[in-house]
Structures are given as structure tokens and as C-alpha cells.
N, C-alpha and C positions, 0 to 999 in steps of 0.2 A: 256600399249602398245597393240594395236590390233594385233591379229594373228588368223589364221584359225585353228580351233580345231576339224573339222569334219574328216570324213574318207578320207584318201589319195587315196585309191583305187577307190573311187567314182569319183575322179577328172580324173583319167586315163580313166575310162569308159566314162565319159562325153566328153572327147576330142578325143575318139576313137584312142588313142595312148598310148603306155606304156611310162610313164614319169619317171620311175625309182625313185619314191618318197620314197620307203621303203627299199632301200638297197638290201641286199641279198634275201629278200623275193620275189623281182621282178624277180629273176632268177630261182625261184623254182616252183614246181607244185602248191604251195599255192597261187600263184599270182591270184588275183580276175579278172584281165583283161583277163587272159588265160581261166579261168573257165566260165566267163560271159562276152563275148566280145560284149556287147551291152550297150546302154545308161542306166544309173540308173533310178529308179523310176517306177511307175506303168505302164507307157506307153513306157518304154524303148525299147521294142522289136517291136514296130510298125515300119513299113517301113518309112524311112525319106522322106519327100517331097523335092521339089526343094529348094535349098538354095538361098537366096537373097545375093547380094553383101555385104550388111551390116552384115548379119549373118556370112558370111565367114570371114570378117575382124574382127568381134567381137570374134569369136572362136579362131582366130589366136592370138589375143591379150591376151585372157584368158589363152591360152596354154602356152605362154611365161611367163606370170605372175606366173603360177603354177609351171613351171619347176624351176624357180629361187626362189620361195617362197616369192614373193613380192606382197603386196596389192595395190589397185588401186591408192591411193594418192601418194605413193612413186614411183610407176611405171610411173605415169604421170610426176612426177618431173624428172625422168631419161629421159623421152622422150623430155621434153622441153630443158633440158641441152644439149642433143644430137643434137637437132635442131639448137642450137646456135653455135655449134662447126663447124669447117671446115670439109669438107668431106661429105660422104653419111650418112644421118640421121639414117637410119635403122641399118647400120653397127656400127655407133657410139653408138647407144643404146645397141646393143649386147655386145660391148666391155666394156661398163660401167657395165653391169650386170656380165660379166665374171670376172671383176676386183674386185668384192666384196670379202671381206676376207673369208666369209663362203663358197663361191664357190671355191676359191683357195685352201682352206683346203680340200674340197671334191675332187678337181681335183688331188691334191697331194697324196690322198689316206689315209689321217689321219682321215677320217670319211666315213661311208658307204653310207650316203645320205646327201643332202644339209640341210635337217631338223636337222639331228644329228650334222652336222658341225656348224649350227647356235647355237645350244644349248651349244656345247663345247666352242665356242668362247665366248658366253655370260658368261660362268662360268670361264673365265680367263685362259684357258689352253694353250694359244698360245702367242708367242712373234713375233713382226715384227721389224726386225733390232734391236733385243735385248731389245725392249720395249714392255711391256704387253699391248695388245689391246683387249678389250672386246666388240667391236662394230662390229656386223656382216656385216654392210654395208660399213665398212672402205675400201677405194679404194687403192688396192695394186698396186704399180708401178713397171715397169720393173727394175730388179736388186734388188728388195726387197727380204730379206730372212725371211721366215716364219719358226718358230721353235716351237716345243712342249716344254712347260715349263718343267724344270728338274723334278719338283715334280709331273708332270702329265704323265711321260713317261711309267708308269705302269698302267694307266687307261685302263681297259679291252676293252672299246669301241674303243679306239685308236689302241691298239695292234691288236684286231680282224680285224679292218678295214685294217690295213697295211698287214695282212696276206691274205686277200681276194681281194685286189685291182687288182691283175693280171687278174681277171675275166673280168673287164671292161677296164683295161689298163690305163696307165698314159700318158697324151698327151706330145708331144715332145717339147712344149713351156714352160714346167716346168722341173726343174732338182731336183730330190729327192735323199737325202742321208739318207737311212734307218738306218744306224749305229748310227747317232746322232740325228735322228728324226727331220730333217730339210729339207727345200726345197727352191729353188730359182725360182722366176718368171723371166725366161730368156727374154721374150718379150711378148707383147700382141699377142694373136693368130690372124692368118689371117682368113678371113671369111670362107675359104675353110676348115679350121681346125675344125670348128663346125659342127658336123655330124648330130645333131638332125634336123629333117625336119621342119625348121622354114622359113617362108616367111615374113621377116621383112617389106617388102614393103607394105604389107596389113595393118600392124599396122600404118605405116606412113599415108596411105590413110585414115584410120579411124580417126586419130587425126587431120588430115588436113581439115576435113569437117567443 
């Protein structure tokens, strides 16, 4: 299975935006984006020239891919499914990405980053409606209950994440019960609930060419 194994901080610097890919480190003084807020590489500090429309659209697509930890082939599949659904294609795309199990685990505060959430899901630490699911891309539906496996409730990564989640907050479209390590997806978020600076229309324009 293909996955990105390079530096996460390099991705934030390339997109000129803090993507919060490394959990608590992104909130500390150690954050590479805070220390070196320019593009990575030998010529990263050169003044950027005028951006073409294609470059702007490409960077937007790359940013969203990196936020959710999805590679190109899978992301393209999400787009084509969103395009076939009723409604606004860009919003449908974001809702599909937000419905991923690894993202829901992160949103509920059981992991400090989506990367960590993906690993925890792959290792079988979570149940969905009392059934073990180890597929990070599993689509969680409104009303589904996500729970930490009883044998995993002492895993220090999960415990630490639940203690520090208040720093970023838990969205109002999920309901979390910390006492029994469970959470419910009350409904899919509205577009206004997603606060990251994403212009999904640029992605639609890119793939529509």
C-alpha cells in the first residue's frame, strides 16, 4: 500500500499553511512552519512569481490531499464519486473526506493527528457500531457510534490525545463520551463548519479540464 513517508513539516511549508499534520508539535515552538515560513528546498526563499490559474488550482488540490492524508489515485476516485452525486461537487468531495473513519477518530479527539488516527485504525483499536473496522477510508454515516476497543482504552497515544484535544476543540457535529471512550457522528458537517481555508471550487475546475 502506497503512503507518503517524507517530512510532514515540509508539506506545510510547501503549501504556505499550517496543516496540523504532527499533532501537538504544530502548537509548539518546535513547529517548522513557524521557524521557517517559506517553501522548502534550495530556492525556497526566492520571491514567488505570478501564479498561473493552473498552479493555483493544483496547489489547492495538493493542500486538500495532504490535509486528509490521501494520495492521488484515491483522491481522484473521491472526486469522481462526488461528481456523480446530487448537489455541489466540491462540497460532496469534502463531505466524503470528512466521513473517513480516520478523520472521524481525529475529530473526536482519539488521536492527535490524522496520521496517528490512520495508524490506530489500521491496528484495530476502534469499533464502529460494535464491529471492529480496520479500514481508515471506511465511510462513517450519520448516527454511527465509534468506540475505542475495550483492550485499547489504555493505549497511551489515545489517552494522551483525549487529554490534549481541548486545544483544538471538538466540532459540534460529533458527540463524544469520554467516560466510555465512544463518540457518535450526529450528522455530516455543513460547509460552514469546516474552518480550514479550502477553496474546493478550484479542485473542481482542475479536474474538469
